[in-house]
C-alpha positions as CSV (number, residue, x, y, z in Angstrom):
1,X,213.1,70.4,54.9
2,X,214.1,70.9,58.6
3,X,211.0,68.8,59.7
4,X,212.1,65.9,57.4
5,X,215.6,65.9,59.0
6,X,214.1,65.7,62.5
7,X,212.1,62.7,61.4
8,X,215.2,61.1,60.0
9,X,217.0,61.8,63.4
10,X,214.1,60.4,65.3
11,X,214.2,57.2,63.1
12,X,217.8,56.8,63.8
13,X,217.5,57.2,67.6
14,X,214.6,54.8,67.7
15,X,216.6,52.2,65.6
16,X,219.6,52.4,68.0
17,X,217.2,52.1,70.9
18,X,215.7,49.0,69.3
19,X,219.0,47.2,69.7
20,X,219.5,48.2,73.4
21,X,218.7,50.9,76.1
22,X,221.2,53.9,75.9
23,X,221.9,57.2,77.5
24,X,222.3,60.3,75.5
25,X,226.1,60.4,74.9
26,X,226.1,56.8,74.0
27,X,223.3,57.4,71.5
28,X,225.4,60.1,69.8
29,X,228.5,57.9,69.6
30,X,226.7,54.9,68.3
31,X,225.0,56.9,65.5
32,X,228.4,58.5,64.7
33,X,230.2,55.2,64.7
34,X,227.5,53.3,62.7
35,X,227.4,56.1,60.0
36,X,231.3,56.3,59.7
37,X,231.1,59.8,61.1
38,X,228.7,61.1,58.5
39,X,226.0,61.9,61.1
40,X,227.1,63.7,64.3
41,X,224.4,64.7,66.7
42,X,224.9,67.5,69.2
43,X,223.3,67.9,72.4
44,X,221.0,70.8,71.1
45,X,219.7,68.5,68.5
46,X,219.4,65.1,70.4
47,X,217.7,66.1,73.6
48,X,214.7,68.0,72.1
49,X,214.0,64.9,70.0
50,X,214.3,62.6,73.0
51,X,212.0,64.8,75.0
52,X,209.5,64.7,72.3
53,X,209.6,61.0,72.0
54,X,209.2,60.8,75.8
55,X,206.1,63.0,75.7
56,X,204.6,60.9,72.9
57,X,205.1,57.6,74.8
58,X,207.4,56.1,72.2
59,X,210.3,55.9,74.7
60,X,210.6,55.9,78.5
61,X,213.6,56.9,80.7
62,X,215.2,55.6,83.8
63,X,217.9,57.0,85.9
64,X,220.9,54.9,87.1
65,X,223.4,55.9,89.7
66,X,227.0,55.8,88.2
67,X,229.7,56.2,90.8
68,X,228.8,58.0,94.0
69,X,226.9,61.0,92.7
70,X,226.5,60.9,88.9
71,X,223.3,59.6,87.3
72,X,222.8,58.6,83.9
73,X,219.4,58.7,82.1
74,X,218.8,55.5,79.9
75,X,216.2,55.6,77.2
76,X,214.2,52.6,76.3
77,X,212.0,51.9,73.3
78,X,208.4,51.1,74.0
79,X,206.1,49.0,71.8
80,X,204.3,52.2,70.6
81,X,207.8,53.5,69.7
82,X,208.6,50.2,67.7
83,X,205.3,50.8,65.7
84,X,206.4,54.4,65.1
85,X,209.9,53.3,64.0
86,X,208.3,50.8,61.6
87,X,206.2,53.5,60.0
88,X,209.2,56.0,59.7
89,X,211.1,53.3,58.1
90,X,208.4,52.5,55.6
91,X,208.0,56.3,54.8
92,X,211.8,56.6,54.4
93,X,212.0,53.7,51.9
94,X,209.0,55.1,50.1
95,X,210.7,58.3,49.6
96,X,214.1,56.8,48.6
97,X,212.2,54.6,46.0
98,X,210.4,57.8,44.7
99,X,213.7,59.6,44.4
100,X,215.4,56.6,42.7
101,X,212.7,56.6,40.1
102,X,213.8,60.1,39.1
103,X,217.6,59.7,39.4
104,X,217.7,56.2,37.9
105,X,220.4,53.7,38.6
106,X,224.1,54.4,38.7
């Protein structure tokens, strides 16, 4: 089950990056805001997923100087990441449809 949760987190991160490049804290806040506070990602969860996405070539990063000394790392969705996102979304909706068949409609 933990593995499935990581894929959902991966899907959310990629979906946010599809809209615009973001830095880590911005990603967590956007996901929190868009889910009405239902999903709150902590650094210990976010960064391992980001590093895995970087290693797989789904996203890239760039550093930008903010102020005199602080740098921010912005993450960018690559075409391979968009394809991966589309596959994750397809798998997600397939799972939702299968569960819905069992639960029925409300």
